[in-house]
N, C-alpha and C positions, 0 to 999 in steps of 0.2 A: 702465684697464687693467692687467689682475689680472698681477702679478707676487712670481713667489717663487723663492728659491734654498734648493739643500739641501747641506750636507756631507757626502758617504759616509764610510762607516767602512773600518778595515785587511777586506783588502786594500788598497781603493779610493785608502784616503785617501791615498797615498804614492806614488799616478800622477799622481792627479784633483785640483784644485784644488776644485772649487764644479763642481754640477750647477745648472742655468737653465731655467725656463720661464717662458711672458707668454703671454699669451693677451687676445682683444676689441682689440688693440693698435690706435689708428686716429693715424698719426702724421699733422703737419699739413709734413713734407716729401718728395717723393719720394725721395729718396738717400741713401745714407749715403756719409763717409768712413770705410774701418777703420783703425784706427791700428795697424800691428806693435807687439806685446807679447817674443813670444819664442819662443813658445807655437805650441799645436795647439786648436784645435776642432772639434768634435762635433757638428753641428749636423742637427735631424727636423725635416722640415716637418709638420704637422699639421693642416693644408690641401691642396686638390688644386692651387689652383691653383699654379703654378711660380712658382722664386722667378731673378730674374736677379743676376749677377756682370759688371759690364758693364767693357770695356777701359777699365784707367787713362790713359792714351794717347788713348783715343776711347770717349766715352760711348756713340754711335749704331754703337754695336757691343756685340755681349751674347755671353757664355754662358748656357744656363736648366736649371737645377737644381731637378729636381719632386720627391723624394721625401727623400731627406737626403746629407747630406755629410762630410767628413771635411778641412777648410782647414787647409795644413800650415804651418808655421812662414815668416813672410814678411818681404821683406826692406825692402819697402816700404808706405804704402799702398793697399787697393781698395778699389771701390766695389761696394755690390748697391743694390736696390732698399729701398724701404719703402713698404708700399702697406695697404692698410684691413682691419681685421678679419685680422689676421695671428696666426697662435699656430704657435710651435717650442718643442722644449725644445733640450735638450744641455750639451755639459757641455763644462768651460773646463780642459785641464792643464796638472798644474803643468810647467815646462818639464824639455824631455829624457824627460817622463810618459806621453808619446804611444805610445811608441815597445815599450813592452811591450805593443801589443795590436798591430800592424803585424809583418807574413811578411817587410816587404821593409827598409830602412835608411831609417830617417826626414830625413836628407836627401836623397832620392830624390824626397821630396814638398814642398822647398822652393820658395815660389809657386809653390805648386799647392793646386786646389782638388776633389777626384774624389768619384762619387758611389761611397756609399757597397757596393754590393756589384760595384766594381772591387776592391775592399778584404776584403771579406770575402762573396763569393757573394749569390745570390738569397736566403742565409736572412735577410738583413737587413731583409728586407720581411717578412718573417714578423714581426722584432720589432716592427717599424713598426706594425702591425696590432696586437698587444699595447698596444703606446703607445696608442690609439687607439680601443682599446675599455677603459682604467683608466680611474676612474672620480673622477676629481678630479689635483693636484696628487701628492701622498705618492703615490698607488698607481702613476703614472707616472714618480714617478723612481725607486720598488721594480725596475719592470719595466727602466727605461734602468742600473740598481745590473745585475741578474741577467745583462741584453747584456753589459757588458765585463765581467764578473769569467768571461760562458763565448767571450769573445775575449781574458783574460788567458794569456801562454802562459807555461811554466813552465819556474821559472827551469835555465839552462843555463850553461856555458861561459863563455857571454859576461857572467855573472854578477859576473866582477871587473871587467870593464871596466864594467858599471854604477858598480860602486862607486866606479871611479873616478872616472867624467863628475862622477859624484854629489856628492864631492868637491871640486872644478873647482866646480860651480855655485854650492854654497853658499859658496865666496871670492869667483866673479863677481860674487852678489848681493849680499853685501855691501860688493863695492868695483868697482864696474866700472869699471874704467879700461884700455883696448889695452895699455899698459906692460905689466900682469897679468900677458900672457898668458902669456910665457916661465916668469915665475917661476914659476906653477902648471905647466908642462910641468916645470920643473925639477925644484919638486919631489914631482913623481909618479915620477920617472926616468925620465922617456922624453924621445925626443927632439922638435923643436917640430914637426915634421910628422906624427910617428906621434899627437901626440895630437891637431892638429888634427882627424887622418882620425877619432880614435875618438869623439873626441864632434860631432861633422857628422853621426857614424852613427846618435847617438841624437838630439842634441839636434835637428837638423832645419839648421841653420848650424854655418860656420863658429865659432873661440872670438871671434875677433875681431868678428864681424859683429855675434855674442849682448850682447856690452858694450856696443858701439854703441847698440844698441835698449835694451840695460838704462838705462843711463846719458841717455835720451834718456827712458826713461818715471819715470824720477826727475825729470829736470824736468818732465814732464806731473804728474805727483804732487803739487808745492808750486803748481804753476801752480792747481794746483785747490783748494789745501788752504785758498783766504778769504782770505789775508794781501795786504798789499799787495806786488806785482809790481815788484823793480828787477832785471833783466836781470842785470847784469855778480853782483848776487849769488849769482844761481843760476847761472850759468856757470862762474865759478870752481869752488864746493863740488863740482860735479859732475865736475868734472875738464877741465872744456874748459879750452885756452891761453888763449883770446881769444874775442871779440865773432865775429870772422867765421870764428870754425871754430866756436862754437854754432851762429850760423845758418847755417853750411853744412848740419849731419848735421839739427838740423833741417826744415830744406828738404827733405833726402833721404828724410826720411820719412813728412813732414806734406802734399808738396805745397804749403806755405805757410809765412810765417816769424812767429818768433813772435808778432808782433802784431796778426797778424793771427788767430792760432790764439784769440789771448786776447779780443776783441774775439767772437768767436761763441762762446768758454766754455761748451761742450755739458756737460750733465745731467750726459754719461758720459762721462771723460774720454779713452776710445779711438773718440767716434764724432761726428763731428763732420756734421748736417742739412746739403745742399743737397738747390739747388733743381735745376728742370730749365734 
């Protein structure tokens, strides 16, 4: 498989964590469980074969996406297909970063996957044609940068809201504890309710849920560090009250308990291979 990553420069660097591209992928499994990380993902299919998003509660049901889509911030795992000879390109947004490209509040896309033309009109497919024609990963990344720059909103009166949310995100990433939410709202001089509304509008999740997911991601990072795993030593530093609290949150987001995740120990921490 060919895999490349690219970090865009300013102004996109303020909103996008990285671009990614892969080609000639031949997985040894038919489906993947994608775990939530509190961000949005832009995906453009560079093949003609549609891709499937399965119903997490009934994998016999699915929705097909053909050319390109945006995956909003999710509150639990999703299940997608894994097909042979696939090729895709996409953008992994920073937390709250996708809001700068949307004409609607990010919260309206929570737990949603939508086709690109529903967000940016049929012109999105013209950009896909340019991606298909671009010769090689570097050229494709340039096209993707221009696509996002074309849809980057001009600063407006919401910029003050954006600065407040960015400040809160910085605090939460440093210390993803649910009881920290009220303290952040107070520090911003906002009511708890108003803070939740602003944060959800920009990030797509409530502050409480975002902190839970960040804490979950902290756990995954420690598990995938390659060191010996002692659950008690992981749960407490990540802010869990006890083992039951830790197991409950892990199962809510991953659909399996920590020990089963460890037995899989996937190559990419947020993608768990599944069989039929």
